[in-house]
C-alpha positions in Angstrom: 129.0 124.2 90.1 130.7 125.3 86.9 134.0 125.5 88.7 133.7 121.8 89.6 132.8 120.8 86.1 135.7 122.9 84.7 138.1 121.3 87.2 136.9 117.8 86.1 137.4 118.8 82.4 141.0 119.8 83.1 141.7 116.6 85.1 140.2 114.4 82.4 142.1 116.2 79.7 145.3 115.5 81.5 144.1 111.9 82.1 144.6 112.6 85.8 142.4 110.0 87.4 143.3 110.8 91.0 142.5 114.5 90.5 139.1 113.6 88.8 138.3 111.2 91.7 138.7 113.9 94.3 135.8 115.8 92.6 133.4 112.9 92.9 130.8 112.1 95.6 131.1 108.6 97.0 127.8 107.7 95.2 129.0 109.1 91.9 127.1 107.9 88.8 128.8 108.3 85.4 126.6 107.5 82.3 127.8 107.4 78.8 124.8 106.6 76.6 126.8 106.4 73.4 128.7 103.4 74.9 125.7 102.1 76.9 127.7 102.3 80.1 126.9 103.3 83.7 129.5 103.3 86.5 128.3 103.6 90.1 130.4 104.4 93.1 134.0 105.4 93.3 135.6 102.0 92.5 133.5 101.6 89.3 134.2 105.2 88.3 137.9 104.8 88.7 137.8 101.6 86.6 135.7 103.3 83.9 138.0 106.3 83.7 141.1 104.2 83.4 139.5 102.1 80.7 138.3 105.1 78.8 141.8 106.7 78.8 143.3 103.4 77.6 140.9 103.6 74.6 141.3 107.4 74.2 144.8 108.3 75.5 144.8 111.8 74.1 141.3 112.8 75.3 140.8 116.5 75.6 137.6 118.4 76.3 137.0 122.2 76.1 133.8 123.5 77.7 132.5 126.4 75.7 129.3 127.2 77.6 127.0 126.2 80.4 123.6 126.7 81.9 122.1 125.8 85.3 118.7 125.6 86.9 120.1 125.4 90.4 119.8 121.6 90.6 121.6 120.6 87.4 124.4 122.0 85.3 124.6 121.5 81.5 127.9 122.1 79.8 128.6 122.0 76.1 131.8 122.2 74.1 134.2 120.1 72.0 135.9 116.8 72.6 139.0 115.6 70.8 140.0 111.9 71.1 141.8 109.2 69.1 140.2 105.7 69.3 142.9 103.1 70.0 143.1 99.5 70.8 140.5 96.8 70.2 137.9 97.5 72.9 135.3 98.2 70.3 136.1 95.2 68.1 137.4 97.3 65.2 140.7 98.6 63.9 140.6 102.5 64.0 142.6 104.6 61.6 144.5 106.6 64.3 142.9 109.9 63.3 142.0 112.2 66.2 138.2 112.8 66.2 136.7 116.1 67.1 133.1 116.1 68.2 130.5 118.3 69.9 129.7 117.2 73.4 127.3 118.1 76.1 127.4 117.0 79.7 124.7 117.0 82.4 125.9 117.2 86.0 124.2 116.9 89.4 125.9 117.7 92.7 125.7 116.6 96.3 127.5 118.7 98.8 130.5 120.3 97.1 131.1 117.3 94.9 129.9 115.9 91.5 127.3 113.1 92.1 126.1 112.5 88.6 127.6 113.0 85.1 125.8 112.1 81.8 128.3 112.4 78.9 126.7 112.8 75.5 128.3 112.6 72.1 127.5 111.2 68.7 128.9 107.6 68.4 128.4 107.6 64.6 130.5 110.7 64.2 133.2 109.2 66.4 133.2 106.0 64.3 133.1 107.9 61.0 136.1 110.0 61.9 137.9 106.9 63.3 137.4 105.0 60.1 135.3 102.2 61.6 131.8 100.8 61.2 129.3 102.2 63.6 127.3 99.0 63.2 130.3 96.9 64.2 131.0 99.1 67.2 127.3 99.0 68.3 127.3 95.2 68.0 130.4 95.0 70.2 129.0 97.4 72.8 125.3 96.3 72.8 125.2 92.9 71.3 121.7 92.1 70.3 120.2 94.3 73.0 119.9 98.0 73.3 120.1 98.1 77.1 122.8 99.6 79.2 125.8 97.5 80.4 128.4 98.3 83.0 131.9 99.1 81.7 
């Protein structure tokens, strides 16, 4: 399991969407609670990854540890990424943020079937020089529910 997660980390750190997609089960679910997003299936996941790399073109993740109970794998480490563009309704400062991250994976067959990607949105916003409240309003509007990317 860790080998698949590490291969995905490498592919995403290179912004290599085709390589990442080869690691996903056809029913892949990608959740990013900080952004309130869920992508289901290969087409939505490809779109979500491309959109993410447009917003964070220098994304890099380093997995520093992991634990597994046989059904799920949890990885933790550090992510570096520079917020760009206007996706979040703010003008970022161009500074590369560095944040702790943890990722929960589930698998089906020899592929990744579920990824939940956790990081602190407030820390990202602070390092990017933008208002967390403004970003949350853009992402969630008046509701705190999840939306598709």
